[in-house]
C-alpha positions as CSV (number, residue, x, y, z in Angstrom):
1,X,11.6,23.6,17.4
2,X,11.1,21.9,14.1
3,X,13.8,20.9,11.6
4,X,15.5,24.0,10.3
5,X,15.6,22.7,6.7
6,X,12.7,23.6,4.4
7,X,12.4,20.0,3.3
8,X,14.3,16.8,4.1
9,X,17.1,17.3,6.6
10,X,20.1,15.5,5.2
11,X,21.7,15.1,8.6
12,X,18.9,12.6,9.5
13,X,20.4,10.3,6.8
14,X,23.3,9.4,9.1
15,X,23.5,5.7,9.6
16,X,23.4,5.9,13.4
17,X,20.3,8.2,13.3
18,X,18.3,6.7,10.4
19,X,16.9,3.6,12.1
20,X,15.5,5.7,15.0
21,X,14.1,8.3,12.6
22,X,12.6,5.6,10.3
23,X,10.6,4.1,13.2
24,X,9.3,7.3,14.6
25,X,8.5,8.8,11.2
26,X,6.3,5.8,10.4
27,X,4.7,6.1,13.9
28,X,4.0,9.8,13.4
29,X,2.6,9.2,10.0
30,X,0.2,6.6,11.5
31,X,-1.0,9.0,14.1
32,X,-1.7,11.6,11.4
33,X,-3.5,9.2,9.1
34,X,-5.5,7.6,11.8
35,X,-7.3,10.9,12.3
36,X,-8.2,11.4,8.6
37,X,-9.0,7.9,7.1
38,X,-12.4,7.8,8.7
39,X,-14.2,5.1,10.7
40,X,-14.0,2.4,8.1
41,X,-10.2,1.9,8.2
42,X,-7.5,0.8,10.5
43,X,-3.9,2.2,10.3
44,X,-1.4,-0.3,11.6
45,X,2.4,-0.2,12.0
46,X,3.9,-3.5,10.8
47,X,7.5,-4.6,10.8
48,X,9.6,-6.7,8.4
49,X,12.4,-8.6,10.1
50,X,15.9,-9.0,8.5
51,X,18.0,-11.7,10.2
52,X,21.7,-12.0,9.4
53,X,24.3,-14.4,10.7
54,X,27.4,-12.5,11.6
55,X,30.7,-13.4,10.0
56,X,33.4,-15.0,12.1
57,X,35.2,-11.7,12.4
58,X,32.0,-10.0,13.7
59,X,31.1,-12.6,16.3
60,X,32.0,-11.9,19.9
61,X,32.0,-15.0,22.1
62,X,34.6,-13.6,24.6
63,X,36.7,-16.7,24.4
64,X,33.8,-19.2,24.7
65,X,34.3,-22.2,22.4
66,X,31.7,-23.1,19.8
67,X,31.7,-26.6,21.3
68,X,32.4,-27.4,24.9
69,X,32.6,-30.7,26.6
70,X,31.5,-31.4,30.2
71,X,33.1,-33.7,32.6
72,X,31.2,-36.4,34.5
73,X,30.8,-36.0,38.2
74,X,30.1,-38.4,41.0
75,X,28.1,-35.8,43.0
76,X,24.7,-37.0,43.9
77,X,21.6,-34.9,43.2
78,X,18.8,-34.4,45.7
79,X,17.0,-37.4,44.3
80,X,20.0,-39.6,44.8
81,X,20.6,-39.9,41.1
82,X,24.2,-39.2,40.0
83,X,24.4,-35.6,38.8
84,X,26.3,-36.7,35.7
85,X,23.1,-38.2,34.3
86,X,21.3,-34.8,34.6
87,X,23.9,-32.8,32.6
88,X,24.0,-32.8,28.8
89,X,27.2,-34.5,27.6
90,X,27.9,-31.7,25.1
91,X,27.4,-27.9,24.9
92,X,26.9,-26.1,21.6
93,X,26.7,-22.4,20.7
94,X,24.2,-21.0,18.1
95,X,25.6,-18.6,15.5
96,X,25.5,-15.0,16.4
97,X,22.9,-13.1,14.5
98,X,21.8,-9.5,13.9
99,X,18.1,-8.8,13.7
100,X,16.9,-5.6,12.1
101,X,13.3,-4.4,12.0
102,X,11.9,-2.3,9.1
103,X,8.6,-0.7,10.0
104,X,5.9,0.2,7.4
105,X,2.3,1.1,7.4
106,X,-0.8,-1.0,6.4
107,X,-4.2,0.5,6.0
108,X,-7.0,-2.2,6.3
109,X,-10.7,-2.1,5.9
110,X,-12.1,-2.3,9.5
111,X,-15.1,-4.3,8.4
112,X,-13.3,-7.3,6.8
113,X,-9.6,-6.6,7.5
114,X,-8.8,-6.5,3.8
115,X,-5.5,-4.9,3.0
116,X,-6.2,-1.6,1.2
117,X,-2.9,0.4,1.1
118,X,0.8,-0.2,2.0
119,X,3.1,2.7,2.8
120,X,6.9,2.0,2.7
121,X,9.7,4.3,3.8
122,X,12.9,3.0,2.1
123,X,15.8,1.9,4.3
124,X,19.4,1.2,3.4
125,X,18.6,-2.5,3.3
126,X,16.1,-1.8,0.4
127,X,18.8,0.1,-1.6
128,X,22.0,-1.8,-1.0
129,X,22.7,-4.9,-3.1
130,X,22.0,-8.2,-1.2
131,X,19.4,-10.5,0.0
132,X,17.4,-7.8,1.9
133,X,17.1,-5.7,-1.3
134,X,16.0,-8.8,-3.2
135,X,13.4,-9.7,-0.6
136,X,12.0,-6.1,-0.7
137,X,11.8,-6.0,-4.5
138,X,9.9,-9.3,-4.5
139,X,7.4,-7.9,-2.1
140,X,7.1,-4.7,-4.0
141,X,6.6,-6.6,-7.3
142,X,3.8,-8.6,-5.7
143,X,2.1,-5.5,-4.4
144,X,2.2,-3.8,-7.8
145,X,0.2,-6.6,-9.4
146,X,-2.3,-6.9,-6.6
147,X,-5.5,-4.9,-5.7
148,X,-3.6,-3.0,-3.0
149,X,-2.6,0.6,-3.3
150,X,1.2,1.2,-2.9
151,X,3.0,4.3,-1.6
152,X,6.8,4.4,-1.6
153,X,8.8,7.2,0.0
154,X,12.5,7.6,-0.4
155,X,14.2,10.1,1.9
156,X,17.7,8.8,1.5
157,X,20.2,9.8,-1.2
158,X,22.4,7.2,-2.7
159,X,22.0,3.5,-3.1
160,X,20.1,1.6,-5.9
161,X,16.5,2.6,-6.2
162,X,14.1,-0.2,-6.8
163,X,12.7,-0.4,-10.4
164,X,10.4,0.0,-12.3
165,X,10.0,2.8,-13.1
166,X,13.2,4.5,-14.1
167,X,13.1,7.8,-12.2
168,X,14.3,11.2,-13.3
169,X,17.3,12.8,-11.5
170,X,16.2,13.8,-8.0
171,X,17.5,13.6,-4.4
172,X,14.3,12.1,-3.0
173,X,11.0,10.9,-4.3
174,X,7.5,9.7,-3.5
175,X,5.5,7.2,-5.6
176,X,1.7,6.7,-5.2
177,X,0.5,3.7,-7.2
178,X,-3.3,3.2,-7.3
179,X,-4.1,-0.3,-8.3
180,X,-7.0,0.8,-10.6
181,X,-4.6,3.1,-12.5
182,X,-1.7,0.7,-13.1
183,X,0.7,0.8,-14.9
184,X,0.4,4.6,-14.5
185,X,1.4,6.1,-11.1
186,X,2.0,9.4,-9.5
187,X,5.5,10.6,-8.9
188,X,6.9,13.5,-6.7
189,X,10.6,14.0,-7.6
190,X,12.2,16.1,-4.9
191,X,15.4,18.2,-4.6
192,X,17.1,18.9,-1.3
193,X,15.7,22.4,-1.2
194,X,12.1,21.3,-1.8
195,X,9.4,21.2,0.9
196,X,8.2,17.6,1.4
197,X,4.8,17.4,-0.2
198,X,1.3,16.6,1.1
199,X,0.5,13.3,-0.7
200,X,-2.8,11.5,-1.2
201,X,-3.1,8.2,0.5
202,X,-5.6,6.1,-1.6
203,X,-8.5,4.3,0.1
204,X,-11.4,2.3,-1.3
205,X,-13.8,4.1,-3.6
206,X,-16.0,6.0,-3.0
207,X,-14.0,7.1,0.1
208,X,-11.8,10.2,-0.6
209,X,-8.0,10.0,-0.3
210,X,-6.5,10.7,3.1
211,X,-3.9,13.6,3.0
212,X,-0.5,13.0,4.6
213,X,1.8,16.0,5.1
214,X,5.2,14.5,4.9
215,X,6.9,17.7,6.1
216,X,4.7,17.9,9.1
217,X,5.5,14.2,9.9
218,X,9.2,15.0,9.6
219,X,9.0,18.0,11.9
220,X,7.0,16.1,14.5
221,X,9.6,13.4,14.4
222,X,12.5,15.8,14.7
223,X,10.9,17.6,17.6
224,X,10.0,14.5,19.5
225,X,13.6,13.1,19.3
226,X,15.3,16.5,19.8
227,X,17.7,15.5,17.0
228,X,19.2,19.0,17.0
229,X,21.2,18.1,20.1
230,X,23.6,15.8,18.2
231,X,23.1,15.2,14.5
232,X,25.0,18.4,13.4
233,X,28.3,17.1,14.9
234,X,28.6,14.7,12.0
235,X,28.4,15.1,8.2
236,X,25.4,13.8,6.1
237,X,25.7,10.3,4.7
238,X,26.4,10.1,1.8
239,X,28.3,13.5,1.6
240,X,26.5,16.4,-0.1
241,X,27.9,17.9,-3.2
242,X,29.9,21.1,-2.6
243,X,27.0,23.2,-3.9
244,X,24.5,21.5,-1.7
245,X,26.8,21.5,1.3
246,X,27.3,25.3,1.0
247,X,23.5,25.8,0.7
248,X,22.8,23.5,3.7
249,X,25.2,25.3,6.1
250,X,22.8,28.3,6.3
251,X,20.3,26.0,8.1
252,X,22.7,24.3,10.5
253,X,22.4,25.7,14.0
254,X,25.6,27.3,15.3
255,X,27.3,25.4,18.1
256,X,26.9,28.4,20.4
257,X,23.2,28.5,19.8
258,X,22.8,24.8,20.5
259,X,24.8,25.0,23.7
260,X,22.7,28.0,24.9
261,X,19.5,26.0,24.2
262,X,20.7,23.1,26.2
263,X,21.5,25.2,29.3
C-alpha cells in the first residue's frame, strides 16, 4: 500500500533510509518521465560521486600496518630465479575512503544529445557545510547561467538550503527554473501536510512540458521498497516539532497492524 501520509513521509528522512529512497525516487521519476517526454528526448539517471578519505579514527585496518617490510628469501622460483627478486621490497596501504553516489536526472535531446533539463533531489551532502555542499553549489550556479532548464526538489527538512533565492518558511520545496525566464523561477513551497505537487518539467520549445507527479513517484518508491516494515520504529530526522509530531502520529501504522500484515 502507498505511504499513509498525504504528502512527504517524514520517516523517510532518516539517515539510514534516505540514500536508498533517494536512488529509487530518482529511478521512479525517470520511468514516469520517459513515458511523457515524447520521442525526441532521452531521460537518463546520472550519478555524482563524493569521495572522502576517512579520518584515522574511522579507518579499520584490523592491525595491519600502513607500511610493512618483507624479508628476503632464498627459495627458488619455478624459473630458477631467487624468489626474493620477484617480491616488492616494501608494502604500502592506500588511505581508506568512503564513496557516496548522488543520483540525478538528465533530459537530453535524442537527436544531438544536447542537455535540456537537469533534475536534482537534494541530499544531506548538498545541505551540510563542507566540500560536497561547495561542489554542488558550484554546479548549480553554472546550470543557472546556462541554457539548461533546472529543477531542484528538497524533501528533507533541516540543513542549509542552497541560495539564491532566499525562500519563504516551508518544510519542503520545488524550484523550476526555465533558462528563458531567468532570473525569474517557479517555486512550490510545501508544508508537511501538503500533497506533493504535479510539476512541469521544461523541454525545448515548441514541445510542451512533461508533467511529473511527485506524490505518485513517492508512493511508487514507498511501495517498491516496502518501507512500512521498518521505518516507523525510529523517529524522523531531524525531529518534528511537537505540533507536527502529534499530527503525524495519526498516519503511523499501529505496530499490531504492521505485524498482522507481515504474517
